[in-house]
N, C-alpha and C positions, 0 to 999 in steps of 0.2 A: 266538397262543393258548395258553392257560395249561395245563399238564398236571401230572400229580403230580411229576413231575422237577423242577419248578420249586418245590418245598416243600425241596428240598435245597440246599445251596452252589452259587453260581453262578462263583465266582471262579476264574480259571485260573493258571497258574504265573507268570504275569508281572504279577499284581495286586500292589499295594503295601499299606502299611499303613492307608490311607484306606478300603479296601473294607469295606462294610457292609451287612449283610443284616438287615431289621428286620420286625416286626409292629407294628401298632397294633390293639388289642383293647378296646374300650369296654364295659362294664356298666352299664345304666342301669336306674333304677326311677323313672320320672317322677312317679307317685303320691306318692312320698314325698320327691321333689325330691332324690334322691341320684343323683349320678354318679361311676363308679369307671372306672378302666382299668388295662389291663396292656400296657406297652410293653417291648418287646424290642430291642436291638441289639447284634448280634455283629459283631464284628472277627474275622473267621477266620483272617487273616494273622497277628495278633498273638496269638490265642489268648484273647481276652478278650471278655466280654459285659457290657452293661448290662441291669438289669431296673429298672422303675419300677412300682410298684402303689400307686394314691392313691384316696382316696374325698373327694369333694367333698360337702358338705350344705347350701351357700349360695352366694350369688352374691358374690366377693370380689375385692379387687386385693391380697391378702397370702397368701402360703402358709402363714403363721403360723395360719390359720384353717381349714386342712384337718382333715378328721375323722380322716385316717389317711395315713401317708406310709411307704412302705418303698423307698428309692431305694439303689441299689448298683451303682457303676460299675465294679469290677473283680472280675467273677466269671469262673469258667473258661469258656470256650467249648464248648458240647456238640459231641459228635463228629457228629452230625447235626442240621440245622435243623429236620427234621421231627419231631424228638422233643427238645423243650427240657428239661431237668432240671437245677436248680442247687441249690446248698447254703442257698437262702434260702427253700425250701418251694415254689417254683413248677414247675409242670409245664405245657407247652404241647404238645400232640401233634395232628399233623394224622393224624386216626384214618381218614379216607377222603378223600385229597387228590385235586384241590385244594379241594374243597367244604366238607367237614365237620370239626370242631375240638373238642377238649375242653380245658377249663382248669380245673386244680386248684391251689389257693393255700391252704398254711396258715401264716400269718404269726404276728406277735406280738399280745399283749392280745386274744386271742379273735377274732381277725379272719380270716375265710377267704373264698374264692371257690370255688365249683363249679358250672361251666356248660358246656352244650354249644351250639356256635355251628354251625347247620346250614344251609347255602347255600340260599336260594331262587331262585338264577340261577347261571349259569356265570360264573366271575370275568372281570373285564372289563379287559382287556390294553389300556393306554392307547397301545401302540405298534402295535397290530394293525388295520391299515385295514378289516377285514372286520367289527371291532367298533367302532372309533373311526374315524369317517369323517374327522375333520379330519388323522389321520395319513398319510392317502392321498398319494401322489405326493411325498413327503418321503424324504429322505435320513436315516439313522440320527441323523447330528449334527443336522440340522434337528429331528427329533422329540424329541431329548433337551433342545434348546435351547428349545422351545415349552413344556416340562413346568414346573410350578410349583417344582421341586427340582433342575433340572438334572441332572448327573450321577449324584445320588443317586438319580434314577428311570431310570437305565439300563435297569432293568426293574421294572414295578409293576404290580399289579392292585388293583382294588377290588370288593367283593362285598358285597350284602345278605344277610342270614342271619336265621333265627329264633334268639334266644337264651333258654335256659330253664335253670333251676338255681336256686341261692342265693347270696345275698350276706350275710355276716355282719360286722356292723361293731361291735368292742369288746363281744362277747356278745349283740347284738341281731341276729337273723336276718329277712332280707327275701326274699321270692319273687321270682325275675327271670323274666318271659315277655314277650318284646317283640321286634319286629322292630327290627333293628339293623344294623350293618354291621362289616367288618373289612377290613384291608388288608395286603399285604406288599411291602417295595421290596428292592431290590437295586442296588448299584453304588458306585463312587467317591464317599466322602461326608466331604470335608474338613470339619474343624470350624470353620475360619474361613470357609466358604463356604457356611453354612445360609442362605439367602435370605429376605428377608421374603416372606410368602405366606399364603394362606388355604385351609384344608382343610374342605369344608362338607359335611354329610349332613342330608337331611331325609326322613322315613320317615311316611307315612299308611297303616299297617297293610302287609299284603302285596300290595295292589293298586297301591299309588303310592309311588315312593320316587325321589329326587334325590340324585345325587352329582357335585359339581363343585370344581374347583380353581382358585385366582385368583392372579395376580401382584399384590403389594401394593408401592406405590412411596409412602413417607412423605413424599416432598419435595412431594406434591401434596394439594391440599385434599379434604376428603370428597366423595364422589360422582365424584371423579376419580383415586383413588388405587388402584382394583383393577381389574383387566382380566382378561378370561377366558381361562384356559389349556386345560382339557379336563373333560370330564364326560359324565355319562349319566342317563337317565330310564327307570326300571322302571315299566312300565304293565302291569298284569294278565299279568305273565309274559313280556311282550316287551319287550326292551332297545333304547332308540333313543339316538344320539347327540344331546347338546345341541349345537347349532350356535352359540348365541348367548346372552350372558348378560349381564345389568348387576347390579351389586350396589353397595348404598351402606350404609354402618356408620357409624352415630352413637356415639362412644364418650366416657366420661368416665374420663380418664386412661387406662388399658390396657384398661378393662372395656367391651366391646361392650353398648350399651344397647338399640339396635334395629338389625335388619339387614333391608332391603329388597331382595328378588330380583325380576327380571323374566327368565323363562328361555324360550328358544326351542328346540324340538326339531327333527330333521330332517324331519318331517311337516309343519312350519309352526305346531304348536299353542304357543300362548303360556300361561304360567302365572305368576301374581303372588303371591309369598309374603311374608309378614312374620314376623320372628322375634324373640324375645326371650329372653335368659338366665333359667333357673331354678336353676342350680347351675355353679358353676365358679371358675376363679381361675388364677393365673399358674402356669407349669410350666417349668422348665429342663432340657428332654432334652437339651441340650448347654450347656457352659459360656459359650459366645459367642453365646447367644440367649435370650429370655423369650418364652414361647408362652402367651396366653391360651388356655384351652381349657375346655369345658364343654358342658352340656346345654341345648339351645334348644328353646323351644316355638313351632312354627311353626304360622300360619294360612293356610289357602288356601280362599278362597271359602266361609268359614264353617266349613271341617273342620280340626279339630286334630291335629298330627302332633308328632313329636318328632325330635331328631337332634343330634350332636355337632358341634361346631364347633372349629376350631383357628386361631388368628391369629398368626402367628410374627413377632416382631420381633429382627432382627439387631443386637447390640450393635455391631459394627465399623460398621454403617450408622448406627445412632442416636447413637453417640457422637461421630460426625463432625457430625451435624445438632444435637446438644443438649449436647455438652461444655461445662462452665461453669467458669470460674474464680471463684475467692472474691469479686472485685470485680464480677461481673456480676449484673444483675439475675434473681432467680428467675423460673423459666418460669411460676410460679402462685402463688398465695396460698390458703390454707386458713383458715377461720375456725370 
């Protein structure tokens, strides 16, 4: 169970330099095909913080096509995680933890974010068997092993929320009013051990929302490369464990083109979704991985929804599979 105390640092005196506490906070404007995010990674033992604020306005395979980016890896760590304030103009405050948050950012080139994230459910603790049925009858080691991030999810919660406010991109302001999501993680997160994985959300207003994580195995063919880790379904205010899920992603290069999902919840209800990207591109949250992330347009039985997707590719894994000498044939040709 997540409480207000979980918005403060969790590391103990024996924690080493790899300990990380993170936020992922998306800000979406689907009608404008805009996808922005605020990412925070604090290394409290080292006393440093990374912030990443970016805005996508197209589907791309290149960071050069971003509308805006402010990535800084070596900012001073805040004294308290519940109020993050850095010299880059970003403030993230847990105003009524653990459900309600305020984000204010004043960047360069007349770019700003001012939004409230108000939880429409209690935070979903992936390790609490009262919330995640798949965590029942498992040791802590077994629960951590089954997550999509290993020890980086020693603690982790997800939550759907109503996001309202404004997003200004180089002088043009857009209203934000959407059901979206946020999450918070903590634990040892070695930069060389960020695994291949998927992090997926789909929202159909306040009545219906999906959240699930997948393991990704790049050695396997499409349709067999993703296996379910954990997730939940928000249905008219009630939260249910997703007990089984199949996901098939067709990609061109690193860009997902279609995403087909078949999810089963603890009641036995089955949902079939198809998603296509409307904005997004590569993102390097860590120097040892490339994550394609973006805003997905989902269809479920004729109903349209939206949500963010992250598909992380590990460079230590991919270079082992794809590393090429100058005498080797290229993996692909372009015309």
